[in-house]
C-alpha positions as CSV (number, residue, x, y, z in Angstrom):
1,M,20.6,103.6,-204.5
2,D,19.6,107.2,-203.5
3,Q,16.2,105.9,-204.1
4,D,16.5,103.2,-201.9
5,R,17.8,105.2,-198.9
6,Q,15.1,107.6,-199.5
7,E,12.5,104.9,-199.0
8,A,14.3,103.6,-195.9
9,V,14.5,106.8,-194.5
10,T,10.4,107.2,-195.3
11,W,9.8,104.0,-193.5
12,R,11.8,104.8,-190.5
13,N,9.7,108.1,-190.0
14,R,6.6,106.1,-190.3
15,A,7.6,103.3,-188.0
16,L,8.7,106.3,-185.5
17,L,5.5,107.7,-185.9
18,L,3.3,104.8,-185.3
19,F,5.8,103.6,-182.3
20,D,5.0,107.3,-180.4
21,R,1.2,106.8,-181.1
22,V,0.6,103.4,-180.1
23,A,-1.5,103.0,-176.9
24,M,0.4,99.6,-175.2
25,P,3.6,100.7,-173.7
26,V,6.2,99.8,-175.6
27,A,10.2,100.5,-175.6
28,V,13.6,99.6,-177.4
29,C,16.2,98.0,-175.1
30,D,19.4,96.9,-175.9
31,V,20.6,93.0,-175.1
32,Y,21.4,94.2,-171.5
33,G,18.2,95.6,-170.7
34,A,19.2,99.5,-171.0
35,V,16.3,101.4,-173.0
36,L,17.4,102.9,-176.2
37,L,13.9,104.0,-177.3
38,A,10.5,104.7,-175.3
39,N,7.0,105.4,-176.6
40,P,4.9,107.8,-174.1
41,A,2.5,105.5,-172.9
42,M,5.8,103.9,-171.5
43,A,6.9,106.7,-169.8
44,A,3.9,107.5,-168.6
45,E,3.6,104.2,-166.7
46,C,6.9,105.4,-165.2
47,G,5.7,109.2,-164.3
48,T,8.4,110.7,-167.0
49,T,9.1,111.6,-170.7
50,P,10.6,109.1,-173.1
51,G,14.0,110.9,-173.2
52,R,14.6,110.5,-169.6
53,L,14.2,106.8,-170.2
54,R,17.4,106.6,-172.3
55,G,19.6,104.3,-170.5
56,R,17.6,103.6,-167.8
57,D,17.6,99.8,-167.1
58,V,14.3,98.3,-167.6
59,L,14.2,95.7,-165.0
60,D,14.8,98.7,-162.9
61,L,12.0,100.5,-163.6
62,F,9.9,97.0,-163.6
63,S,10.5,94.9,-161.2
64,P,10.5,90.9,-161.9
65,R,8.4,88.9,-159.9
66,E,10.4,85.9,-160.1
67,A,14.6,86.6,-160.3
68,T,14.5,82.3,-162.3
69,Q,12.9,84.2,-164.9
70,V,15.2,86.6,-165.6
71,E,18.1,84.7,-165.6
72,R,16.8,81.8,-167.9
73,I,16.2,84.8,-170.5
74,A,19.7,86.4,-170.0
75,Q,21.0,82.7,-170.7
76,A,18.8,82.3,-173.8
77,L,20.0,85.6,-175.3
78,R,23.7,84.7,-174.7
79,L,23.4,81.7,-176.5
80,R,21.6,83.9,-179.3
81,H,17.9,82.8,-178.9
82,R,15.1,84.4,-180.8
83,S,12.4,83.3,-178.8
84,R,9.6,85.4,-177.2
85,Y,10.1,86.1,-173.8
86,Q,7.9,86.9,-170.9
87,V,8.8,88.2,-167.6
88,S,6.1,88.8,-164.8
89,V,6.3,92.4,-163.2
90,R,5.4,94.8,-160.6
91,W,6.0,98.7,-160.4
92,R,4.8,101.8,-158.5
93,A,2.5,103.9,-160.9
94,P,2.9,107.8,-160.7
95,G,-0.3,108.0,-158.5
96,G,1.5,105.6,-155.7
97,A,-0.8,102.5,-156.6
98,E,1.7,99.1,-157.3
99,R,0.6,97.7,-160.7
100,Y,1.5,94.5,-162.2
101,G,1.7,93.2,-165.1
102,E,3.8,91.1,-168.1
103,L,6.8,92.1,-170.2
104,T,7.1,90.5,-173.4
105,A,10.7,91.0,-174.9
106,D,11.1,90.1,-179.0
107,P,14.8,89.7,-179.9
108,V,14.9,92.0,-183.1
109,S,18.3,92.9,-185.3
110,D,18.5,93.2,-189.2
111,T,20.5,90.0,-189.5
112,V,21.0,86.8,-187.9
113,E,24.4,87.6,-186.9
114,D,23.7,91.2,-185.4
115,T,23.4,91.2,-181.5
116,P,19.6,91.9,-181.2
117,A,18.0,94.7,-179.5
118,L,14.6,94.0,-177.9
119,L,11.5,95.0,-178.5
120,V,9.7,95.2,-175.0
121,M,5.8,95.7,-174.6
122,L,4.1,96.1,-170.9
123,R,0.8,94.5,-170.5
124,V,-0.9,96.1,-167.6
125,E,-3.1,93.1,-165.7
126,G,-3.9,95.3,-162.3
127,E,-3.0,97.3,-159.8
128,R,-3.2,97.6,-155.9
129,A,-4.4,101.0,-154.1
130,P,-1.1,102.9,-152.0
131,S,-1.1,102.1,-148.2
132,P,-2.6,105.2,-146.5
133,A,0.2,107.0,-145.0
134,P,1.0,106.7,-141.4
135,R,-0.3,109.8,-139.4
136,A,2.3,111.9,-137.9
137,E,2.9,111.4,-134.2
138,Q,1.3,115.1,-133.5
139,D,-2.0,113.7,-135.6
140,R,-2.6,110.5,-133.5
141,V,-5.2,110.2,-131.1
142,T,-6.0,107.7,-128.4
143,P,-9.4,106.1,-128.3
144,V,-10.7,108.0,-125.6
145,E,-9.9,111.4,-128.2
146,A,-11.3,109.7,-130.6
147,R,-14.8,108.9,-128.7
148,I,-14.7,112.6,-126.9
149,L,-13.9,114.0,-130.5
150,A,-17.2,112.0,-131.7
151,L,-19.4,113.3,-129.4
152,L,-18.2,116.9,-129.9
153,A,-19.3,116.5,-133.3
154,A,-22.4,115.5,-132.6
155,G,-22.8,118.2,-130.3
156,A,-22.4,116.7,-126.8
157,T,-21.6,119.3,-123.9
158,T,-18.6,118.5,-121.5
159,A,-20.8,116.7,-118.9
160,R,-22.5,114.8,-121.5
161,A,-18.8,113.3,-122.7
162,A,-18.1,112.5,-119.5
163,R,-20.6,110.5,-118.9
164,E,-20.6,108.5,-122.3
165,T,-16.8,107.9,-121.7
166,G,-16.5,107.4,-117.8
167,L,-14.2,110.2,-117.0
168,T,-15.0,113.5,-115.1
169,T,-15.7,116.6,-116.7
170,D,-11.8,117.6,-115.9
171,G,-10.7,114.7,-117.4
172,V,-13.0,115.6,-120.9
173,T,-11.3,118.9,-120.8
174,Y,-7.8,117.6,-120.2
175,H,-7.9,115.8,-122.9
176,L,-9.3,118.6,-125.1
177,R,-6.5,121.0,-123.7
178,R,-4.0,118.4,-125.0
179,L,-5.8,118.1,-128.6
180,S,-5.9,121.6,-128.8
181,A,-2.0,122.5,-128.0
182,R,-1.5,119.8,-130.6
183,W,-3.0,120.6,-133.1
184,H,-3.3,124.6,-132.3
185,A,-7.0,124.5,-132.6
186,A,-8.5,127.9,-131.2
187,N,-11.7,126.0,-130.2
188,R,-14.2,123.1,-130.2
189,T,-15.2,123.7,-133.8
190,E,-11.7,123.8,-134.8
191,L,-10.8,120.6,-133.1
192,V,-13.8,118.5,-134.6
193,A,-13.1,120.0,-138.4
194,R,-9.6,119.2,-137.7
195,A,-10.5,115.7,-136.8
196,Y,-12.5,115.1,-139.8
197,A,-9.7,116.4,-142.0
198,L,-7.0,114.2,-140.2
199,G,-8.9,110.9,-140.6
200,V,-10.0,110.7,-137.1
201,L,-13.7,110.8,-137.8
202,T,-15.6,109.3,-140.3
203,P,-16.5,111.8,-143.1
204,G,-20.4,111.2,-144.5
205,V,-21.6,109.1,-141.3
206,W,-24.1,110.2,-138.4
207,P,-23.6,109.9,-135.5
208,P,-20.0,110.7,-135.5
209,E,-18.1,107.9,-135.1
210,A,-14.4,107.6,-135.2
211,A,-12.1,105.7,-138.0
212,A,-11.0,102.5,-137.7
213,A,-7.4,102.7,-135.9
214,E,-3.9,102.6,-137.8
């Protein structure tokens, strides 16, 4: 008996080592979907550590794309069916991108009579880049202000900016003063630099031009 117990412990330790090293995100959940054990790859998808996933509902971490899928699986588990179940999911990656993929759940237990646990594997199918954050109110500019900033970046004088925009020189100066006050810019060079930093002007483009409006 001691020999059997020792061998069982040895194989359990080997399985846990493999579980931690496998590159695919994997977790073991109870029949209700609460995480009992997660490997580092699964935790990385959630931007946390394996220990912090314990007790979390796997369907809170990975949102089903169709609620009816989950309802069918829950009913099958209540009837102790032991099929492989697949759920299309989406989730927010640590970098902010929305990823989508498929969760596969296999019921596992020592005997047929035991309440099964779920071996859950995640297959990542793709991702969508995060939407750019909207500019704060003080960082927004009007189309006329963006045009004036682009002209300044190209080296235009106040008089030329007035001609290009159809304003008077006083009108151009008025817009520049408003921008300087909002952005706390000491001079026109700082105004142009701030415009590039905020994405008002498109970097790497000559002649300078305003970025697409949000």
